[in-house]
Z-matrix of the N, CA and C atoms (Angstrom, degrees):
N
C 1 1.452
C 2 1.525 1 107.12
N 3 1.290 2 116.47 1 126.25
C 4 1.460 3 122.23 2 178.78
C 5 1.514 4 108.87 3 -100.67
N 6 1.322 5 115.45 4 126.41
C 7 1.456 6 121.74 5 178.50
C 8 1.516 7 109.78 6 -113.15
N 9 1.311 8 115.55 7 149.61
C 10 1.458 9 119.15 8 170.80
C 11 1.527 10 107.09 9 -74.26
N 12 1.316 11 116.20 10 166.37
C 13 1.470 12 120.35 11 178.14
C 14 1.527 13 109.67 12 -59.48
N 15 1.305 14 116.62 13 -41.75
C 16 1.463 15 120.92 14 -179.36
C 17 1.520 16 111.06 15 -64.07
N 18 1.327 17 117.55 16 -46.12
C 19 1.465 18 121.08 17 178.23
C 20 1.522 19 110.71 18 -60.83
N 21 1.340 20 116.24 19 -41.87
C 22 1.459 21 120.63 20 179.56
C 23 1.528 22 110.64 21 -62.20
N 24 1.313 23 117.37 22 -44.06
C 25 1.471 24 120.94 23 179.73
C 26 1.525 25 111.35 24 -62.53
N 27 1.317 26 116.69 25 -42.56
C 28 1.470 27 120.62 26 179.16
C 29 1.525 28 109.99 27 -63.56
N 30 1.324 29 116.56 28 -48.56
C 31 1.458 30 120.46 29 -179.34
C 32 1.526 31 110.92 30 -62.49
N 33 1.315 32 117.77 31 -38.90
C 34 1.471 33 121.52 32 179.28
C 35 1.518 34 111.52 33 -60.73
N 36 1.320 35 116.85 34 -42.95
C 37 1.467 36 120.95 35 179.45
C 38 1.524 37 110.26 36 -65.01
N 39 1.319 38 116.81 37 -41.15
C 40 1.458 39 120.46 38 -177.68
C 41 1.530 40 112.26 39 -69.78
N 42 1.327 41 117.67 40 -43.18
C 43 1.466 42 119.32 41 -177.38
C 44 1.529 43 112.30 42 -77.27
N 45 1.323 44 117.17 43 -17.20
C 46 1.466 45 119.83 44 177.71
C 47 1.524 46 111.52 45 -68.01
N 48 1.329 47 116.55 46 -23.22
C 49 1.465 48 120.88 47 -179.20
C 50 1.527 49 109.16 48 -140.10
N 51 1.349 50 117.78 49 73.70
C 52 1.462 51 120.52 50 -178.68
C 53 1.532 52 111.51 51 -57.62
N 54 1.320 53 114.94 52 136.48
C 55 1.457 54 120.15 53 177.96
C 56 1.513 55 114.04 54 86.82
N 57 1.329 56 117.06 55 -13.96
C 58 1.469 57 121.09 56 -179.56
C 59 1.521 58 108.34 57 -90.94
N 60 1.324 59 116.39 58 128.38
C 61 1.462 60 121.34 59 -179.76
C 62 1.521 61 109.15 60 -77.62
N 63 1.322 62 115.42 61 128.15
C 64 1.461 63 121.94 62 176.40
C 65 1.521 64 107.99 63 -108.54
N 66 1.306 65 116.25 64 128.52
C 67 1.464 66 120.80 65 -179.71
C 68 1.521 67 109.88 66 -69.38
N 69 1.294 68 115.59 67 160.78
C 70 1.458 69 120.19 68 176.69
C 71 1.528 70 109.87 69 -60.91
N 72 1.321 71 116.67 70 -37.53
C 73 1.460 72 120.91 71 179.30
C 74 1.527 73 111.01 72 -62.50
N 75 1.334 74 116.89 73 -41.47
C 76 1.468 75 120.93 74 178.48
C 77 1.522 76 110.68 75 -65.55
N 78 1.321 77 116.82 76 -37.95
C 79 1.463 78 120.55 77 179.13
C 80 1.523 79 111.28 78 -70.36
N 81 1.322 80 116.98 79 -35.92
C 82 1.469 81 120.19 80 175.85
C 83 1.528 82 109.71 81 -63.51
N 84 1.334 83 116.43 82 -44.12
C 85 1.470 84 120.31 83 179.86
C 86 1.522 85 111.11 84 -61.64
N 87 1.338 86 117.06 85 -37.72
C 88 1.468 87 120.85 86 -179.67
C 89 1.531 88 111.38 87 -74.89
N 90 1.314 89 116.27 88 -39.26
C 91 1.462 90 120.81 89 -175.58
C 92 1.526 91 112.49 90 -77.33
N 93 1.310 92 115.88 91 -28.62
C 94 1.461 93 121.58 92 -178.18
C 95 1.521 94 108.80 93 -129.21
N 96 1.343 95 117.74 94 80.15
C 97 1.459 96 120.33 95 -175.19
C 98 1.530 97 113.78 96 -60.77
N 99 1.308 98 117.70 97 -29.44
C 100 1.455 99 119.63 98 174.75
C 101 1.524 100 107.84 99 -75.91
N 102 1.283 101 116.54 100 152.19
C 103 1.470 102 119.27 101 -177.28
C 104 1.522 103 109.61 102 -70.07
N 105 1.311 104 114.06 103 103.12
C 106 1.450 105 121.66 104 -179.03
C 107 1.516 106 107.94 105 -128.58
N 108 1.316 107 116.88 106 133.70
C 109 1.458 108 119.05 107 176.54
C 110 1.519 109 108.50 108 -87.81
N 111 1.312 110 115.03 109 126.48
C 112 1.457 111 121.64 110 176.29
C 113 1.513 112 109.00 111 -136.21
N 114 1.288 113 115.23 112 152.79
C 115 1.458 114 120.48 113 172.14
C 116 1.525 115 108.71 114 -73.52
N 117 1.328 116 116.46 115 149.75
C 118 1.460 117 120.88 116 174.65
C 119 1.521 118 110.84 117 -55.92
N 120 1.305 119 116.44 118 -29.77
C 121 1.453 120 121.37 119 -176.84
C 122 1.525 121 112.71 120 -68.60
N 123 1.326 122 117.66 121 -20.53
C 124 1.468 123 120.18 122 176.77
C 125 1.520 124 109.55 123 -61.97
N 126 1.319 125 117.05 124 -39.72
C 127 1.463 126 121.03 125 178.45
C 128 1.526 127 109.73 126 -64.76
N 129 1.326 128 116.83 127 -39.81
C 130 1.467 129 120.43 128 177.88
C 131 1.531 130 110.68 129 -57.10
N 132 1.322 131 116.99 130 -41.81
C 133 1.469 132 121.09 131 179.47
C 134 1.527 133 111.05 132 -65.97
N 135 1.328 134 116.75 133 -42.01
C 136 1.465 135 120.13 134 178.61
C 137 1.529 136 110.78 135 -63.53
N 138 1.321 137 116.72 136 -41.77
C 139 1.469 138 120.46 137 -179.76
C 140 1.524 139 110.11 138 -66.26
N 141 1.315 140 117.20 139 -38.73
C 142 1.467 141 120.79 140 177.99
C 143 1.524 142 110.42 141 -59.95
N 144 1.338 143 116.68 142 -46.22
C 145 1.468 144 119.96 143 178.88
C 146 1.522 145 111.08 144 -67.04
N 147 1.322 146 117.02 145 -36.95
C 148 1.457 147 121.35 146 178.44
C 149 1.523 148 110.59 147 -62.69
N 150 1.320 149 117.69 148 -44.16
C 151 1.470 150 121.36 149 177.03
C 152 1.524 151 111.26 150 -61.19
N 153 1.319 152 116.58 151 -41.24
C 154 1.464 153 120.42 152 179.49
C 155 1.527 154 110.38 153 -62.57
N 156 1.316 155 116.58 154 -43.18
C 157 1.464 156 120.22 155 179.74
C 158 1.525 157 111.56 156 -67.09
N 159 1.309 158 117.40 157 -36.78
C 160 1.467 159 121.16 158 176.42
C 161 1.524 160 109.60 159 -62.27
N 162 1.334 161 116.67 160 -44.20
C 163 1.465 162 121.12 161 179.43
C 164 1.529 163 110.78 162 -64.33
N 165 1.318 164 117.58 163 -42.20
C 166 1.462 165 121.41 164 179.75
C 167 1.526 166 111.41 165 -63.31
N 168 1.339 167 116.33 166 -29.16
C 169 1.467 168 120.93 167 179.65
C 170 1.524 169 111.71 168 -85.39
N 171 1.342 170 117.30 169 1.37
C 172 1.462 171 121.55 170 178.00
C 173 1.512 172 114.45 171 92.02
N 174 1.325 173 117.21 172 7.49
C 175 1.459 174 121.00 173 179.05
C 176 1.512 175 112.21 174 -90.51
N 177 1.308 176 115.50 175 -178.62
C 178 1.463 177 122.37 176 -179.83
C 179 1.521 178 109.22 177 -94.91
N 180 1.339 179 117.94 178 107.21
C 181 1.456 180 119.54 179 -179.45
C 182 1.523 181 112.57 180 -65.16
N 183 1.333 182 116.66 181 -20.07
C 184 1.462 183 120.92 182 177.97
C 185 1.521 184 113.15 183 -74.56
N 186 1.328 185 116.50 184 -4.06
C 187 1.466 186 119.59 185 178.46
C 188 1.520 187 110.94 186 -66.66
N 189 1.331 188 116.96 187 -26.01
C 190 1.463 189 121.19 188 173.94
C 191 1.524 190 105.93 189 -95.90
N 192 1.325 191 115.63 190 105.78
C 193 1.464 192 121.22 191 -174.70
C 194 1.519 193 111.74 192 -97.44
N 195 1.314 194 115.37 193 144.31
C 196 1.447 195 121.68 194 171.93
C 197 1.514 196 108.51 195 -89.91
N 198 1.315 197 116.96 196 131.07
C 199 1.462 198 122.04 197 173.00
C 200 1.520 199 104.66 198 -107.51
N 201 1.319 200 114.65 199 103.39
C 202 1.458 201 121.90 200 -171.06
C 203 1.526 202 112.05 201 -49.58
N 204 1.326 203 115.74 202 128.06
C 205 1.452 204 122.31 203 175.70
C 206 1.523 205 114.63 204 78.58
N 207 1.340 206 116.97 205 -2.83
C 208 1.469 207 118.99 206 -177.66
C 209 1.522 208 111.16 207 -121.39
N 210 1.331 209 116.94 208 -60.47
C 211 1.455 210 119.61 209 -177.20
C 212 1.511 211 111.87 210 169.41
N 213 1.330 212 116.05 211 -135.00
C 214 1.457 213 121.54 212 -174.92
C 215 1.522 214 110.63 213 -135.73
N 216 1.330 215 114.32 214 158.86
C 217 1.457 216 120.97 215 173.45
C 218 1.524 217 108.28 216 -151.44
N 219 1.334 218 114.16 217 160.55
C 220 1.456 219 120.27 218 172.78
C 221 1.511 220 106.50 219 -94.37
N 222 1.303 221 115.39 220 127.97
C 223 1.460 222 121.09 221 -178.88
C 224 1.523 223 109.45 222 -63.35
N 225 1.301 224 115.16 223 137.84
C 226 1.464 225 120.83 224 176.81
C 227 1.509 226 107.42 225 -81.41
N 228 1.319 227 115.96 226 127.56
C 229 1.459 228 120.73 227 179.29
C 230 1.518 229 108.98 228 -68.41
N 231 1.309 230 115.48 229 140.45
C 232 1.452 231 119.99 230 177.77
C 233 1.531 232 109.58 231 -67.57
N 234 1.297 233 115.76 232 138.75
C 235 1.460 234 119.47 233 178.46
C 236 1.522 235 109.07 234 -72.93
N 237 1.323 236 116.94 235 144.18
C 238 1.475 237 118.26 236 177.01
C 239 1.513 238 109.89 237 -65.92
N 240 1.327 239 117.44 238 150.68
C 241 1.463 240 119.94 239 -179.53
C 242 1.515 241 110.50 240 -61.59
N 243 1.323 242 115.62 241 143.05
C 244 1.464 243 120.37 242 179.32
C 245 1.514 244 109.34 243 -84.43
N 246 1.304 245 115.24 244 137.05
C 247 1.457 246 120.90 245 178.66
C 248 1.525 247 107.51 246 -98.60
N 249 1.341 248 117.12 247 123.08
C 250 1.458 249 118.08 248 179.89
C 251 1.529 250 110.84 249 -66.48
N 252 1.323 251 115.11 250 147.19
C 253 1.480 252 120.49 251 179.76
C 254 1.493 253 110.92 252 -80.20
């Protein structure tokens, strides 16, 4: 799967803290370290393409979740059931 630099930066921030919601503003700051003005919707477009690429690579595009009105997070995988000894 080939990612753009921006997609890679966004994904890196999200996977560094699974389950933690990152605001669009935080993702813009991570994706564009130089002071650049962007609409919040630019991040939405990057996430949409990122999900598509994840799906094309055989992954679960739903792993990147939208938290309505706040931002995005990477879903925490459920732990496998523990087998008693």
